[in-house]
C-alpha positions in Angstrom: 103.6 28.0 70.1 103.9 29.9 73.4 102.3 28.7 76.6 99.7 31.5 76.4 98.8 30.6 72.8 98.5 27.0 73.7 96.2 27.8 76.6 94.0 30.1 74.5 93.8 27.5 71.8 92.5 25.0 74.4 90.0 27.5 75.7 88.7 28.2 72.3 88.3 24.5 71.4 87.3 22.8 74.6 84.4 23.3 76.9 86.1 21.3 79.6 89.2 23.6 79.4 87.0 26.7 79.7 85.2 25.1 82.7 88.4 24.2 84.4 89.9 27.7 83.8 86.8 29.4 85.2 86.7 27.1 88.3 90.4 27.8 88.9 89.8 31.5 88.9 86.7 31.4 91.1 88.4 28.9 93.4 91.1 31.5 94.3 89.2 34.7 94.1 86.0 33.8 96.0 87.9 32.4 99.0 90.1 35.4 99.1 87.1 37.7 99.2 85.4 35.8 102.0 88.5 35.8 104.1 89.2 39.5 103.4 85.6 40.5 104.3 85.6 38.3 107.4 88.8 39.9 108.7 87.6 43.4 108.0 84.1 42.9 109.6 83.4 45.2 112.5 79.7 44.8 113.1 80.1 42.2 114.4 83.8 41.7 114.4 84.9 38.3 112.9 88.5 37.7 113.7 87.9 33.9 113.8 86.2 31.6 111.3 83.8 30.4 113.9 82.5 34.0 114.2 81.5 34.0 110.5 80.2 30.4 110.9 77.8 31.6 113.6 76.6 34.6 111.5 76.2 32.4 108.4 74.6 29.5 110.3 77.3 27.1 109.0 79.9 25.0 110.7 83.4 26.5 111.2 84.9 23.6 109.2 82.9 24.8 106.2 84.1 28.3 106.5 87.7 27.0 106.7 87.1 25.1 103.4 85.5 28.2 101.8 88.4 30.3 102.7 91.0 27.8 101.3 91.6 28.2 97.6 90.3 25.3 95.6 89.0 23.4 98.6 85.2 23.7 98.1 82.5 24.0 95.5 79.9 26.4 97.0 76.3 26.3 96.0 74.5 29.6 95.4 72.5 28.9 98.6 75.7 28.6 100.7 77.3 31.6 99.0 74.1 33.6 99.9 74.4 32.4 103.5 78.1 33.5 103.7 77.2 36.9 102.1 74.4 37.3 104.6 76.7 36.5 107.4 79.1 39.1 106.2 76.3 41.6 105.8 77.0 42.1 102.2 75.4 41.4 98.9 76.8 39.2 96.2 76.6 39.5 92.5 77.1 36.6 90.1 77.4 37.9 86.5 78.6 36.6 83.2 81.5 38.6 81.7 84.1 38.3 78.9 87.2 36.3 79.7 89.2 39.5 79.5 87.2 41.1 82.4 87.7 37.9 84.5 91.4 38.1 83.8 91.5 41.8 84.7 89.6 41.0 87.9 92.2 38.4 88.8 95.2 40.5 88.0 94.0 43.6 89.9 92.4 41.9 92.9 94.1 42.6 96.3 92.7 41.1 99.5 94.3 44.0 101.4 92.4 46.6 99.4 89.2 44.7 99.0 86.2 45.5 101.2 82.5 46.0 100.9 81.5 49.4 102.3 79.0 50.1 103.5 77.8 46.9 105.1 74.1 46.4 105.5 73.5 48.3 108.7 75.1 51.5 107.2 73.9 51.1 103.6 71.6 54.0 103.4 70.9 53.5 99.7 69.6 50.0 100.4 67.8 50.8 103.7 66.1 54.0 102.3 65.9 54.0 98.5 63.9 57.2 98.6 67.2 59.0 99.0 67.4 58.9 95.2 71.2 58.4 95.3 72.5 55.7 93.0 76.0 54.4 92.7 75.7 53.7 89.0 73.0 53.2 86.3 72.2 49.7 87.5 71.9 50.4 91.3 68.4 50.2 92.8 66.8 48.9 89.7 65.5 45.5 88.9 64.4 44.1 85.6 60.7 43.6 86.0 60.9 40.3 84.0 63.1 38.8 86.7 60.0 38.6 88.9 58.0 37.1 86.0 55.8 40.2 85.5 56.5 40.5 81.7 55.2 38.1 79.2 57.6 36.2 76.9 57.1 38.6 74.0 58.1 41.7 76.1 61.0 39.8 77.7 62.4 38.9 74.3 61.8 42.3 72.7 64.9 43.8 74.4 62.6 46.6 75.7 63.2 45.8 79.4 61.4 48.2 81.7 63.4 49.0 84.9 61.6 49.9 88.0 63.0 51.4 91.2 63.0 49.1 94.2 60.6 50.6 96.8 61.4 48.5 99.9 63.4 45.7 101.2 60.2 43.7 101.6 59.3 44.2 97.9 62.8 43.0 96.8 62.3 39.8 98.9 58.9 39.3 97.4 60.3 39.7 93.9 63.0 37.1 94.6 60.5 34.7 96.0 58.2 35.1 93.0 61.1 34.5 90.7 62.2 31.4 92.6 58.7 30.0 92.5 58.0 30.7 88.9 59.8 27.5 87.7 61.8 29.4 85.1 64.8 27.1 85.3 
C-alpha cells in the first residue's frame, strides 16, 4: 500500500487523524497568510511584527507565534483581532478535503494579498454601489441573526438580504452572538 493510500485510509477511519491533518494544514497556511498580509500592508505599513501587534492590540510575542507554522492555536477572537489589525476580513468555512488540498498546493505567500483593504473597500463601505464580487458577496443569511424560526431555517428556503450598512452588519453579529445558539 502506498504512503498516500495509507494516509487516506487513516483519514477515512480515524477522527483523530482527520483532526491532526486539518490542524497541520491550518498550522502552516494561516501563519503564512498573516505574515504575507503584514509585510504587504501599506495603510499603515507593518514591516515589523510589533507594528501588527499594535494594530491588533496584542503582544509582539503573540504575533511572532502566530506567524510561525505550528506554534500557536488561535481562538476565533484572536484571529478576528489579527484580521482587524490587518484591515481585512476573515472567512472560516467548511470545505471538502480536496478543496483544502488544492488551497495548500496552490497557495503562494508572494502572490497572496487582500485587496482592497478596509479603507479602500468601496463595496463594503458603500453597498449601494450594487457591485458584487460573486453571488455570496454583500448578502447575509437572515437566519444567522436569528430572524427566522426553526421551521424556516430547516426548510432550505433561506432568504438572503443585502447588507445596508456597516452598523447593521455589526448589530446582526451581536444578535447572533447573544442568541445562545451554540
